[in-house]
C-alpha positions as CSV (number, residue, x, y, z in Angstrom):
1,M,13.1,19.1,0.9
2,I,14.3,17.4,4.1
3,V,13.8,13.6,3.8
4,G,15.2,13.3,0.2
5,P,18.6,15.0,0.8
6,L,19.0,13.1,4.1
7,V,18.4,9.8,2.5
8,L,20.8,10.6,-0.3
9,L,23.4,11.7,2.2
10,Q,23.1,8.5,4.1
11,L,23.5,6.5,0.9
12,V,26.7,8.4,0.0
13,L,28.1,7.9,3.5
14,F,27.1,4.2,3.4
15,I,29.1,3.7,0.2
16,A,32.0,5.8,1.4
17,L,32.3,4.0,4.7
18,I,32.2,0.5,3.2
19,W,34.8,1.5,0.6
20,R,37.1,3.0,3.2
21,Y,37.0,0.1,5.6
22,A,37.2,-2.5,2.8
23,V,40.5,-0.9,1.7
24,A,41.8,-0.2,5.3
25,W,41.2,-3.7,6.5
26,E,42.5,-5.2,3.3
27,I,39.4,-7.4,2.9
28,M,38.8,-6.8,-0.7
29,P,39.6,-10.4,-1.7
30,V,37.0,-11.6,0.9
31,I,34.4,-9.2,-0.6
32,N,35.2,-10.4,-4.1
33,V,34.7,-14.0,-3.1
34,L,31.5,-13.1,-1.3
35,S,30.2,-11.3,-4.4
36,I,30.7,-14.5,-6.4
37,I,28.9,-16.6,-3.8
38,L,26.0,-14.1,-3.7
39,T,25.9,-14.0,-7.5
40,L,25.5,-17.8,-7.6
41,H,22.8,-17.5,-5.0
42,C,21.0,-14.8,-7.1
43,I,21.2,-16.9,-10.3
44,N,19.7,-20.0,-8.6
45,R,16.9,-18.2,-6.7
46,Q,13.3,-18.2,-8.0
47,A,13.0,-14.7,-9.4
48,D,12.5,-12.8,-12.6
49,Q,15.4,-12.9,-15.1
50,S,15.7,-9.2,-15.3
51,F,15.9,-9.0,-11.5
52,K,18.7,-11.6,-11.5
53,I,20.7,-9.8,-14.3
54,A,20.6,-6.4,-12.6
55,W,21.8,-7.8,-9.3
56,C,24.5,-9.9,-10.8
57,I,25.9,-6.8,-12.6
58,A,25.8,-4.8,-9.3
59,L,27.5,-7.7,-7.4
60,L,30.3,-8.3,-9.9
61,A,30.9,-4.8,-11.3
62,L,31.1,-3.0,-7.9
63,P,31.2,-5.7,-5.1
64,V,32.0,-3.2,-2.3
65,V,28.6,-1.6,-2.8
66,G,26.7,-4.5,-4.4
67,V,27.3,-7.1,-1.6
68,P,25.9,-5.0,1.3
69,L,23.0,-3.7,-0.9
70,Y,22.1,-7.2,-1.9
71,L,22.1,-8.5,1.7
72,L,20.0,-5.4,2.7
73,A,17.5,-5.2,-0.1
74,A,17.5,-8.0,-2.6
75,N,15.1,-10.4,-0.8
76,R,12.3,-7.8,-1.1
77,R,11.0,-8.8,2.3
78,M,9.4,-6.1,4.4
79,P,10.8,-5.2,7.8
80,K,9.4,-7.4,10.6
81,K,6.9,-5.0,12.1
82,L,5.3,-4.1,8.8
83,R,5.4,-7.7,7.6
84,N,3.9,-9.2,10.7
85,G,1.3,-6.5,11.1
86,T,0.0,-6.7,7.6
87,T,0.2,-10.6,7.6
88,R,-2.0,-10.7,10.7
89,A,-4.4,-8.3,9.1
90,N,-4.5,-10.3,5.9
91,Q,-5.3,-13.5,7.8
92,E,-8.1,-11.8,9.6
93,M,-9.4,-10.5,6.3
94,M,-9.3,-13.7,4.4
95,S,-11.2,-15.6,7.1
96,L,-14.2,-13.4,6.3
97,L,-14.2,-13.9,2.5
98,T,-16.0,-17.1,1.5
99,M,-17.9,-18.1,-1.6
100,D,-19.9,-20.9,-3.1
101,E,-17.3,-22.7,-5.3
102,G,-20.2,-24.1,-7.4
103,L,-20.8,-20.6,-8.7
104,L,-17.8,-21.0,-11.0
105,R,-18.4,-24.6,-11.8
106,D,-22.1,-24.8,-12.3
107,T,-23.1,-21.5,-13.9
108,P,-23.9,-21.9,-17.6
109,A,-22.9,-18.3,-18.4
110,M,-19.3,-19.0,-17.4
111,D,-17.3,-20.4,-20.2
112,P,-14.1,-22.4,-19.4
113,D,-11.6,-19.5,-20.1
114,L,-13.4,-17.2,-17.8
115,V,-13.6,-19.9,-15.1
116,N,-9.8,-20.4,-15.3
117,V,-9.1,-16.7,-14.8
118,A,-11.5,-16.2,-11.9
119,A,-10.6,-19.5,-10.3
120,Y,-7.0,-18.4,-9.7
121,G,-8.1,-15.6,-7.4
122,A,-11.0,-17.6,-5.9
123,L,-9.4,-21.0,-5.2
124,N,-5.7,-20.0,-4.8
125,C,-5.9,-16.6,-3.2
126,G,-9.3,-16.7,-1.5
127,Y,-11.1,-13.8,-3.3
128,P,-14.8,-14.6,-3.9
129,V,-16.7,-14.2,-7.1
130,Y,-20.1,-12.5,-6.7
131,R,-23.2,-12.0,-8.7
132,N,-26.0,-9.7,-7.4
133,T,-23.8,-6.8,-8.2
134,S,-23.9,-3.9,-10.7
135,S,-21.3,-1.5,-11.9
136,T,-20.7,1.9,-13.5
137,Y,-17.5,2.8,-15.4
138,F,-16.2,6.3,-15.5
139,G,-13.8,7.2,-18.3
140,S,-12.5,10.4,-16.7
141,G,-12.2,12.2,-13.4
142,E,-14.7,14.7,-14.5
143,E,-17.3,12.0,-15.0
144,W,-16.4,10.3,-11.7
145,L,-16.2,13.2,-9.2
146,P,-19.9,14.4,-9.2
147,V,-21.1,10.8,-8.7
148,Y,-18.5,10.2,-6.0
149,L,-19.5,13.3,-4.0
150,E,-23.2,12.5,-4.3
151,E,-22.6,8.9,-3.0
152,L,-20.6,10.3,-0.1
153,K,-23.6,12.5,0.8
154,K,-25.9,9.5,0.9
155,A,-23.9,7.8,3.6
156,R,-25.9,6.8,6.7
157,H,-23.6,4.5,8.7
158,F,-19.9,4.6,7.6
159,I,-17.5,5.9,5.0
160,F,-14.1,4.2,4.5
161,I,-11.5,6.0,2.3
162,E,-8.0,4.8,1.3
163,F,-5.8,6.6,-1.2
164,F,-2.2,6.7,-2.4
165,I,-2.4,10.4,-2.9
166,I,-4.4,13.2,-1.3
167,D,-3.4,16.7,-2.2
168,E,-4.5,20.2,-1.2
169,G,-7.0,21.7,-3.7
170,S,-10.7,22.1,-4.4
171,V,-11.3,18.4,-4.8
172,L,-10.0,17.5,-1.4
173,D,-11.8,20.5,0.1
174,E,-15.1,19.4,-1.3
175,V,-14.6,15.8,0.0
176,I,-13.5,17.0,3.5
177,E,-16.5,19.3,3.8
178,I,-18.8,16.4,3.1
179,L,-17.0,14.1,5.5
180,K,-17.2,16.8,8.3
181,Q,-20.9,17.0,7.8
182,K,-21.3,13.3,7.8
183,V,-19.4,13.1,11.2
184,K,-21.9,15.6,12.6
185,E,-24.7,13.3,11.4
186,G,-23.2,10.4,13.3
187,V,-21.6,8.6,10.3
188,E,-18.3,6.8,11.1
189,V,-15.6,8.2,8.8
190,K,-12.2,6.5,8.5
191,V,-9.4,7.6,6.2
192,I,-6.0,6.0,5.4
193,Y,-3.5,7.7,3.0
194,D,0.0,6.8,2.0
195,D,2.5,9.1,3.6
196,F,4.9,9.1,0.7
197,G,2.2,9.5,-2.0
198,S,0.8,12.4,-0.1
199,I,4.2,13.9,0.8
200,T,3.1,17.4,-0.3
201,M,0.5,17.5,2.5
202,P,1.2,19.2,5.8
203,W,3.3,16.8,8.0
204,H,0.5,16.1,10.5
205,Y,-2.5,16.4,8.3
206,D,-3.8,13.2,9.9
207,R,-4.1,15.2,13.2
208,T,-6.1,17.9,11.4
209,L,-8.6,15.3,10.1
210,A,-8.8,13.6,13.5
211,S,-9.8,17.0,15.0
212,Y,-12.9,16.8,12.7
213,G,-13.8,13.5,14.2
214,I,-12.3,11.5,11.2
215,E,-10.3,8.5,12.3
216,T,-7.1,8.9,10.1
217,Y,-3.9,7.1,9.5
218,R,-0.7,7.8,7.5
219,F,0.5,4.5,6.1
220,N,4.2,3.7,6.5
221,H,5.5,7.1,7.7
222,V,8.2,8.6,5.7
223,R,11.4,8.7,7.7
224,P,14.8,10.4,6.8
225,A,16.5,7.0,6.8
226,F,18.0,4.7,4.2
227,I,15.8,1.7,4.9
228,V,14.0,-0.8,2.6
229,Q,10.7,-0.2,4.4
230,M,10.2,3.0,2.5
231,N,9.7,1.0,-0.7
232,N,6.5,-0.6,0.5
233,R,3.5,1.8,-0.2
234,T,-0.2,1.4,-0.2
235,H,-1.0,2.3,-3.8
236,R,-4.7,1.3,-3.3
237,K,-7.7,3.5,-4.0
238,I,-10.7,2.3,-2.1
239,T,-13.9,4.1,-1.0
240,V,-16.7,2.1,0.7
241,I,-20.0,3.5,1.7
242,D,-22.3,1.6,4.0
243,N,-21.1,-1.7,2.6
244,N,-23.4,-1.0,-0.4
245,V,-21.3,1.2,-2.7
246,A,-17.6,1.0,-3.5
247,F,-15.2,2.9,-5.8
248,T,-11.8,2.0,-7.1
249,G,-9.6,2.8,-10.1
250,G,-6.7,5.1,-10.9
251,L,-8.1,8.3,-9.5
252,N,-6.7,10.0,-6.4
253,L,-8.0,12.9,-4.4
254,A,-6.3,15.8,-6.1
255,D,-7.2,18.5,-8.6
256,E,-5.1,17.2,-11.5
257,Y,-7.1,14.0,-11.6
258,V,-10.2,15.9,-12.7
259,N,-8.3,18.4,-14.8
260,R,-8.9,21.4,-12.6
261,I,-5.2,22.0,-12.9
262,K,-3.0,20.8,-15.7
263,R,0.5,19.6,-15.1
264,F,1.1,17.1,-18.0
265,G,-1.6,18.1,-20.5
266,Y,-5.0,16.4,-20.2
267,W,-5.1,13.9,-17.4
268,R,-6.8,10.7,-18.7
269,D,-8.0,8.3,-16.0
270,S,-10.8,5.9,-15.0
271,A,-12.7,4.5,-12.1
272,I,-15.4,1.9,-11.4
273,M,-18.3,2.1,-9.0
274,I,-20.0,-1.1,-7.9
275,K,-23.1,-1.7,-5.8
276,G,-24.3,-4.9,-4.2
277,E,-22.8,-8.0,-2.7
278,A,-19.2,-7.6,-4.1
279,V,-18.8,-4.4,-2.0
280,W,-18.2,-6.6,1.0
281,S,-14.8,-7.6,-0.3
282,F,-13.8,-3.9,-0.5
283,T,-15.2,-3.4,3.0
284,V,-13.0,-6.2,4.3
285,M,-9.9,-5.0,2.4
286,F,-10.1,-1.6,4.0
287,L,-10.8,-3.0,7.5
288,G,-7.7,-5.3,7.0
289,M,-5.5,-2.2,6.5
290,L,-7.3,-0.5,9.4
291,S,-6.5,-3.5,11.6
292,Y,-2.8,-3.1,10.8
293,E,-2.9,0.6,11.6
294,R,-4.7,0.1,14.9
295,G,-2.3,-2.6,16.0
296,K,-3.7,-4.2,19.2
297,N,-7.0,-2.4,18.9
298,A,-9.2,-5.0,17.3
299,V,-11.5,-4.3,14.4
300,E,-15.1,-5.7,14.5
301,Y,-15.4,-6.7,10.9
302,N,-18.9,-8.1,11.0
303,R,-20.3,-4.9,12.6
304,Y,-19.8,-3.3,9.2
305,R,-21.5,-6.1,7.2
306,L,-24.6,-4.1,6.6
307,P,-27.4,-5.4,4.3
308,C,-26.7,-4.3,0.8
309,E,-29.0,-3.2,-2.1
310,L,-30.3,-6.2,-4.1
311,T,-29.0,-5.3,-7.5
312,G,-27.4,-7.1,-10.4
313,D,-26.6,-6.7,-14.1
314,G,-26.0,-10.3,-14.9
315,G,-22.3,-10.0,-14.4
316,F,-19.7,-11.7,-12.2
317,Y,-17.4,-9.6,-10.0
318,Q,-14.2,-10.5,-8.2
319,P,-12.6,-7.8,-6.1
320,Y,-9.0,-8.6,-5.1
321,S,-6.0,-7.1,-3.3
322,D,-2.3,-7.7,-3.5
323,S,0.3,-7.5,-0.8
324,P,4.1,-7.6,-1.0
325,N,4.4,-9.6,2.2
326,D,3.7,-13.0,0.6
327,D,5.1,-15.1,-2.2
328,E,2.0,-14.7,-4.5
329,A,2.3,-12.0,-7.1
330,V,-1.5,-11.8,-7.4
331,S,-1.8,-8.7,-9.6
332,M,0.9,-9.9,-12.0
333,N,-0.7,-13.3,-12.3
334,I,-4.1,-12.0,-13.0
335,H,-2.6,-9.7,-15.7
336,L,-0.8,-12.8,-17.1
337,L,-4.0,-14.8,-17.1
338,M,-5.8,-12.0,-19.0
339,I,-3.1,-12.0,-21.6
340,T,-3.0,-15.7,-22.1
341,H,-6.8,-16.2,-22.3
342,A,-7.4,-13.4,-24.8
343,R,-8.7,-14.8,-28.1
344,D,-9.7,-11.8,-30.3
345,Y,-8.4,-8.6,-28.8
346,L,-6.7,-7.3,-25.6
347,Y,-6.7,-3.6,-24.9
348,I,-4.5,-2.3,-22.0
349,N,-4.3,1.1,-20.4
350,T,-1.1,1.7,-18.3
351,P,0.8,4.8,-17.4
352,Y,4.1,2.8,-17.1
353,L,4.9,0.0,-19.5
354,I,7.7,-1.7,-17.6
355,P,6.7,-5.4,-17.7
356,N,9.0,-8.2,-16.5
357,D,10.1,-10.9,-18.9
358,T,7.1,-13.1,-18.1
359,I,4.6,-10.5,-18.9
360,K,6.6,-9.2,-21.9
361,N,6.9,-12.7,-23.4
362,A,3.2,-13.4,-22.9
363,L,2.3,-10.2,-24.7
364,C,4.6,-11.0,-27.6
365,L,3.2,-14.6,-27.9
366,S,-0.4,-13.4,-27.8
367,A,0.2,-10.9,-30.6
368,K,2.1,-13.5,-32.6
369,S,-0.9,-15.8,-32.2
370,G,-3.2,-13.4,-33.9
371,V,-4.7,-11.5,-30.9
372,D,-5.1,-7.8,-31.5
373,V,-3.0,-6.5,-28.6
374,R,-3.0,-2.7,-28.1
375,I,-1.5,-0.8,-25.3
376,L,-2.1,2.9,-24.5
377,V,0.6,4.8,-22.7
378,P,1.2,8.6,-22.0
379,H,2.7,10.9,-24.5
380,I,3.4,13.6,-22.0
381,P,5.2,11.9,-19.0
382,D,4.9,12.7,-15.3
383,K,8.3,11.2,-14.6
384,I,11.0,11.6,-17.3
385,F,13.2,8.7,-16.3
386,V,10.3,6.3,-15.9
387,N,8.9,7.3,-19.3
388,Q,12.3,6.6,-20.9
389,I,12.2,3.1,-19.4
390,T,8.7,2.7,-20.8
391,K,10.0,3.6,-24.3
392,A,12.9,1.2,-23.8
393,N,10.3,-1.6,-23.9
394,Y,8.7,-0.6,-27.1
395,A,11.0,-2.3,-29.6
396,Q,10.5,-6.0,-28.6
397,L,6.8,-5.6,-28.3
398,I,6.2,-3.8,-31.5
399,K,8.4,-6.2,-33.4
400,A,6.2,-9.0,-32.1
401,G,3.0,-7.3,-33.4
402,V,1.9,-5.4,-30.3
403,K,0.4,-2.0,-31.2
404,I,1.6,0.7,-28.8
405,Y,-0.1,4.1,-28.8
406,E,0.8,7.3,-27.0
407,F,-2.0,9.4,-25.7
408,T,-1.1,12.7,-27.4
409,P,-3.3,15.2,-25.4
410,G,-1.4,14.4,-22.2
411,F,-0.9,11.8,-19.5
412,N,-2.7,8.4,-19.5
413,H,-3.0,7.2,-15.9
414,S,-5.8,4.7,-16.4
415,K,-5.1,1.1,-15.4
416,T,-7.5,-1.3,-17.2
417,F,-7.5,-4.5,-19.2
418,V,-10.3,-5.4,-21.6
419,S,-10.5,-8.5,-23.8
420,D,-13.0,-10.1,-26.1
421,D,-16.1,-8.1,-24.9
422,R,-16.3,-10.5,-22.0
423,L,-13.5,-9.9,-19.4
424,A,-12.1,-6.8,-17.9
425,I,-10.0,-5.5,-15.0
426,A,-10.2,-2.0,-13.4
427,G,-8.0,-1.1,-10.5
428,T,-4.7,0.5,-9.3
429,V,-2.1,-1.8,-10.7
430,N,0.5,-0.5,-13.1
431,M,2.5,-2.8,-15.4
432,D,5.8,-2.3,-13.5
433,Y,7.9,-3.9,-10.8
434,R,6.7,-1.7,-8.0
435,S,3.0,-2.6,-8.5
436,Y,3.8,-6.3,-9.0
437,Y,6.3,-6.7,-6.2
438,L,6.5,-3.8,-3.7
439,H,3.1,-2.1,-3.4
440,F,-0.2,-2.9,-1.8
441,E,-2.6,-2.9,-4.7
442,N,-6.2,-3.7,-5.5
443,G,-8.5,-4.3,-8.5
444,I,-11.7,-5.9,-9.6
445,L,-12.1,-8.6,-12.3
446,M,-15.4,-8.4,-14.2
447,T,-17.2,-10.6,-16.7
448,H,-20.5,-10.6,-18.5
449,T,-21.4,-7.0,-17.7
450,D,-22.2,-4.3,-20.3
451,Q,-19.7,-2.0,-18.6
452,I,-17.0,-4.0,-20.3
453,I,-18.3,-2.6,-23.6
454,A,-18.2,0.9,-22.2
455,M,-14.5,0.3,-21.2
456,K,-13.8,-0.9,-24.7
457,Q,-15.4,2.0,-26.4
458,D,-13.6,4.5,-24.1
459,F,-10.3,2.9,-25.1
460,E,-11.1,3.0,-28.8
461,N,-12.2,6.7,-28.5
462,S,-8.9,7.5,-26.9
463,L,-7.0,5.9,-29.8
464,K,-8.5,8.5,-32.1
465,V,-6.4,11.1,-30.5
466,S,-3.3,8.9,-29.9
467,Q,-0.2,8.2,-32.0
468,L,0.6,4.7,-33.1
469,I,4.3,4.1,-32.5
470,T,6.0,2.3,-35.4
471,E,9.3,0.6,-36.0
472,E,10.2,3.6,-38.2
473,D,9.6,5.9,-35.3
474,L,12.0,3.7,-33.2
475,A,14.6,3.7,-35.9
476,R,14.8,7.5,-35.7
477,T,15.8,7.4,-32.0
478,R,19.4,8.5,-31.6
479,I,22.0,6.0,-30.4
480,P,22.9,7.9,-27.1
481,V,19.2,7.9,-26.2
482,R,18.9,4.2,-26.8
483,L,21.9,3.5,-24.7
484,F,20.5,5.7,-21.9
485,R,17.2,3.9,-22.0
486,A,18.9,0.5,-22.0
487,V,21.0,1.4,-18.9
488,L,17.9,2.7,-17.0
489,N,15.9,-0.4,-18.0
490,L,18.6,-2.7,-16.7
491,F,18.4,-1.4,-13.2
492,V,14.7,-1.1,-12.8
493,P,14.4,-4.4,-10.8
494,L,16.9,-3.1,-8.1
495,V,14.4,-0.5,-6.8
């Protein structure tokens, strides 16, 4: 109600002032030359082709606006304070994550394709692969919540919670009551939530939680200012209990995620719970973000490395996180590796199907190579414009043989990849530019666990109530709608 109009007003004033002074000072020829120079710079930089095309159009079609916006926003770099703080935290975090490299090389159960996927995160990004870990997959918020609440009640030492969205309602009330009780029992409770994702909450809800004895932070405070920093959000969903239990997935702390209220039909979502050695990576991920929030107040990472339950289901687990403050698109690359290493089938859940050219081409090539590629997206959208962009990407994929289904009962918010009964990803990453380039994200790569079969079965069950989109369906789309989608899709990389 306040921030949105103020940001929009600043954008309008920004454009008006640039236009006025460009005309008054008679410097339009200079701006036109600068737009050509920046266009050449854009074409020759290492970036996605869609990103380049969108910026080139903005620079050449409307240089008065395109030139300053390109200089301000096109490098995708975070502001100095946010970048330096999160970089320092990442360096602290990665120094604590080590693994036996022989685990990938010498374990007979690991076939070469699986080694290649896991090795990217382990050897290039520093994310260990663990055994001695077990998992439980939840195919809905209704399945997840009772287990989640029960595990919170079992906490004896600490509870770490990080979410993109927390929202007022019965789910949050139940969680907070448990956390308040745990504080009374002497359990350390720490909460981080994204200030934009949780924008419907009272402005200083972090102070309310702090009054209960819960150390709380709002990540990247929303400000009524037209600044690039507002683009970088923590989209992560992490809960860690006593370094022994961790949860992640698409679910946030709000009633709609467990269908206690219905906004977009039935809300389909998923989560994963792990126990054992792999939880340490999630502990460190949270503490890294806590270190950024605290600033100069150091975090004693090893104080939270408590002995974990000796458990295992024969699987391999690789938790990972992704940050926009480096040149490594970890989440996108792991998606890409999953696509290129699928041999028989690849099932994908995503609420937003807005892949860049690299991912899109890989999906098409995989389908053309005989892999059964299926993607499940929402039928009832949560964001109209974003859903229209998703639909704009149907045609090329379907023509190549990718099967796209819309979940007709409502909104599909699940974010999973499953292939060949042997490899899966669960986490927070959407197939869009924001998740790949702008957000802080997390996920877990899993192999050789029976929960992969559970994820596959959940996907197949959802297809029974979903609509397969065909080329005939696309042909019935009216020309104005196609043009509208094409224009929207063109400018996705700009934001």
